[in-house]
C-alpha positions, 0 to 999 in steps of 0.5 A: 663880232662885237655887238652893242644894243643901245636904247634912249634909256640904257645900254641893253647889251655890249659884248660878243656874239656869233650870230645876230637876228634882226627884224629888218624893216624890209625883212628879217636879217641874219648877221655872221662874222665879217658881214658886208657893211650895212645900215638899215631900219628895224621894225618892231620885233625881237633881236636875237643874239647867239653868245657863248652863254647861249641865246639872248633876246631883246624886244625892240619897237624899231630903230636902226642897225649899222654893221661895219668892220665886224661890229654891229651897233643897234639903236633901238626904240 
């Protein structure tokens, strides 16, 4: 699936991932290919991506995530 992580300062990641772990405001979320559409808030924590190059981690202070049509867009604080 296509994943974008955007912060106010820069684009932190733009590429493909097979798994996305998110610190959701109401609990942790795991996103796999073809996940159902979703929009939710994020709390402070670590976003983890599983890519062809291994696991990548990004610290966020909060934000929102949208999952739609096998695309994950994270607007991170």
